[in-house]
N, C-alpha and C positions, 0 to 999 in steps of 0.2 A: 128253122126261122126263115121267113120270107125275105126276099131282097129288099122290100120296102122297109121292113123292120131294121135291117142293117143300116140303111141310109139314114133312117130316123135317129138311130142311136149315135151314129157318127155326127149328125147334125146337132144332136143334144150335147154331145161331148164338146163340140166346138163352141156352142153357145155358152156352156159352162166356163170354158176357158176365156171366152170374151168377157164374161161377168168378172171373172177373177182378175183379168187385166185392169178393169175399171177399179177394182178394190185396191190393187197394188199401186195404181196411180194416185189414189187418195192417200195411201200410206206414205208414198214418197213426199207428197205435199205436207203431210202432218208430222213427218219424222223430226225428232228433236235433236238428233245427232247425225253426224256424217255416216257413222257405222249403220245406224238404222236406215238411212236413206239408201246406202249402198246395198244393204240386204234386200230392201224392197225393189230396188232396180234389177237386181239379179233375178228375183222371182218374176218380175215383169217381163224380162227378156225371155224367160223360160216359158211363160204363158203365151207370149206372142209367137214364139216358135211353134208351139203346139197348135195354136189357132191357125197360123199360116199354113202348117202342113195339112190340117184338116180342110181348110179352104181349098187347097190344091186338089185333094182327093174329091171334094164336092164340086169342084169347078165353080166356086163362088168366091165373092170377095166381101169380107166383113171388116176390112181395114177401117180404122177411125178416119174421119174427114182430115185431109191434109197429109196423111201418112203415105209414104211411097210404097209401092209393091213392086218387087222384082218380077221380071217376066220369066 
């Protein structure tokens, strides 16, 4: 596998995590109970952690506008 293929796969995984974050944000807004809201919040935090780690590997920043990024 070429180096470019590896970076493309990492970038694709990061983009997938970013899309999943958006879906979890929607679920939080649509949650009918505190339990469902909490579950979506936990999933969101997990997706954010994955995306942030992949951002670090790629030396890119895909944080949503207004979000703080640790140095």
